[in-house]
N, C-alpha and C positions, 0 to 999 in steps of 0.2 A: 387441482394443484395450479399454482401461479408463482411467477417470479416477480419481484420488485427490484428493479436495477437502481441502486442508490449511488448518486454522483455528488461528490462534494468539491466544488470548485472555487478557486481563488485566482482570478484575473487571467485565466488561462483560456480565453474565449477562442482563439483559433483552434487550439487542441480539442476544446469541447465541441466545437463545430464538427470535426472528423469523427470524434467519439459518437455523437448522437446520430450522425448520418450511418455510421457503421452499425449502430445497435439497431436501427428501425427495420431492416429487413428480417430480423430474427426474432421479432416479437409475436408472441401467440396472443389471441384475442383477449386473454384475462390478465396479461402481462401489464406491469406498471413501469414507469420510469419517473424518478424524482430527482430533481436536481437542486441541491442546496448551494447558493451562491453567496459567498462571503465578500464582503466590501463590494456588494454588487454595483454594477453599471447596468442599471435595468433594460434600457434600449438595446445594449449589446446582448444581454442575456436573452430577451426575446428573440432577437435575430438567430442565436444559437438554438433556441428551442425549436425554431422553424424547421431545423434540419430533421426533427423527430416529432410530428405533430401531436403524438400522445403523450409526450414528456410534460411534466408539470414542474414550474419552476417556483422555488421559495428563496426570494431575495433577502439578504440581511444587509445591513449597513455596517456591521462590525465583523470581526473574525474570531470567534470563540474557539476555534480549533477544530481539526478534522474529526475527533471522536464525537463532539457535540454536534457537528453537522450530520454524521451518519445516524445518529440517534434521532435526530429531528426528522431526517428523511424516512427512517423507518416507521416513526410515529404517524407520518402522513400517508402511509400504504397499509393495505390489508391482505398482501400476498403471503402465501405459506412458506416461500423461500426467499431470502434476501441475498442480492448479489452485489457485494461492494465493488465499485469499478471506478478507477481513477480517470479524470478527465482526459489524461494523455496516454489513454489506452484505445485500441480499436479492435471490434470483433472482426475476426477473419472465417469464423465458422460458427455453428449454433451452440456456442459455449453454455448459454443459459439452460438450454433444454438438456444438454449432456450432463451438466453438473446437477440439475434437478433430479433427472432421471436416476443418476447414480446414488444420490443422497436418499432417495426415496426407497431404493432397493437395500439401503445399508443404514438402517435406523441407529446403529451404534457410532455412526460418524457424525460429529457436529460441525465439521469445517472440511470444505473442499475447494481446491484450487486448480486451475488448468495449467497446461504448458504456457510459458509466457516467452515472447521472442522479442529480441532487440529488433531495431529498424533494419539492421543489416541481415536478419534472419538467423543469428545465432541464438542460443538459449540462454534466457536470463535465469539465474539461480534463485527462484522465488520459494522453493520448498528447502528448509533447512532444519537443523538441530538447534535446540535452545542455546543462547549464547552460554559460553563457559571460558576457561582457560585457553582452549584450543582456538577460540574465535580471535584471540590476540593476533595470532599469526594466520590463521587459516579463514579468516572472515572474508565476504565477499569483496571488500573494497581495501584489503590489505596490500601492501607492497609485495610480500611474499607470494600472495595469490596471483597477483599480476605478473610477477616474474616467472612463478612456477606453478601454473593452474592445475597441474595433475598431482601436486603433492599430498601426501597422506592426510595432512591436517585439512586441506581445502576440501578434499573428497569427503572427510568425515562430516564437515559442516555444511557443505553445499550439496545436498543429496537430491537425487532424482534427474540430475542433468541427462542422462541417458536412459532414463526409464521409458518403457513402452507400455507398462500396465500400471494400474493404480498402486500406489506404494504408501504406506504409512509413514508419516513424518511427524516431527515436533511442531512445527508451525508453517503457516502459508503467508505470504505476503498480502497485505490489505490492497495492494494494486488491483487485485482480482481475486475475491474470496467469497465463496457462497456458505451460508449457514441457515439452517431451518429456522422459521420463525419461533417455534417453541423452544429452541435451544438459546437464541437470542434473548427471548423474553426471561427464560429461567436465569440466564447470567446477569440480566439488568442491562443489557446492550453493552456497548463500548465504555471503557472507563474515562470519564471526561476530564480527569485530572492530567490525563496525557494531552498536550496540546497538539503535538505532531510527532509522529513516529512512535514506535514501540507498542501502540495500542493493539496491533495484530498479534505480536508475541504475548502480550498480556492476555488477550482474549483466549488464544489457543491454550495457554497455561490453565486459565480458568475452566475452559471446556474440558481439558483432560482431568481436572481435580473433579468434575461434575460426572466423570465417566464417559466422556465422548472423545473419539480420537479424530486427528486431523489427517487428511489423506490427500496426496497429490494425484490428480487425475488428468494423465497426459491425452485422454480421448478428446479433449478440447483444447482449443488454442486461441490466445489473443496476442496482440502486438502492443508493446509499451514502450513509450519514448523515454520515459524517466525524466522527472525533474521539471516538468513545464510550469508548475505553479511556483516551485522553489526558485526558479530563475529570477522571479519578481523580488525576492527577499533572500538571497543566498546566504548572508551572513547571520541572519536570524534563524535560517533553516539548521545550519550547523550548530548553533547554541541549542536550539530545541532538540536536535538529535541527541547531544550529548546529555542534556538535562533529562530527558526521557529515558535514557539508556541507564542512567543511575536511578531514577525513580522505579524503573521496572526491576532492577537488580535488588533494591531495597525492599521492594513489596513482596517479592517471591523468595528472597534468601532466608534460610534458617539461621539458628542462633551462631552457628560457626561462620556462616557466610557474612552475617552482620559484623561480626568481629573484624572481618577483613574490609569492611565498607570505606574506611579512610584511604586505604591503598587503591580501591577501585575508583573512588571519587578523584583522587589525585591523578591516577592514569587517564581517566576520561577527561579531566581539565587539561592536561597536557595533550592529548590527542586532539582535542577541541581547539586549543591555541594554535597548534601546528596546521590544523584545517583552515582556521580563519586566516592565518598568515598567507597560506598558498592562494586563498580565494582573493585576498587583497591584493597579492602580488599579480595575480591573473587579471584582475579588474584593471590595474594600472597597465598593464601591457597591452590590453585591448582598447584602452581608452581612445576614443575617435579624436582626430584632428579637428580644429576649430572649423565649424561648418558642416562637418560630416555627421551622419547619423548611423548608428549601429547598435543592434540589441545583443545585449550579453547572451552567449549561448547557454542553454539550460544545464546547470552542474548536474553531476551524477549524485546519487544519495550518499550522504556524508559518511 
């Protein structure tokens, strides 16, 4: 048994440095680390790879999207288990071994994810139900959830926040997600029509359709900064999120669901426009004075 840690990076070299340095102590002799770097600065990539000498880098001059990067990284490895890991995460325990061991003992599971912590130590809701009407109010980034975090709709959508034992869920965030190689190959990897976001929901839906469940495994823990790569293209990330949300909806909606597609499309367009307006207003508010330099802080997931 072996684990391949697959990292797709986009300009987030400082975060990648920390990620690779945190991964190195937890590698078993047969494990692999593959970093696909989009719009690569190759000298800077080599510097990051030095944090984990066993890591292999695949630089690309373009950015064909996260799903394509994951599939390329998977093709470059031969491990029995694949761990998708964002470059803005850090290992704080042996999550690769814990997840691999759990999946090996439960062959009916096709996806497993650990507990994910924010930088302040709070729990990030990475185990969720599939999006539906209740997500409009009870989703992770809604005003209602921010104001009333323990309301029924939010608890229904963001499951597993207080779990201490493995828990069956609908989907696991791709920030840190393990899947057996044979399941990944059977499903054809990630759907490359998703440029950014929602590919994890789509993968878990397809795994469920193939008879595999997704499980939140809080026996392992990682830390996640959120948005290190998106900080370099915040407006494009917002657009990609809402485009991918509609693509995922259309792909998995039945006949009745597709009849409501115009309303869903309009709702997502309106939400996206509001998020873009907020991002532009934020950018203007932090614009540096002449001669000063400042880096825009990483935005949260749209």
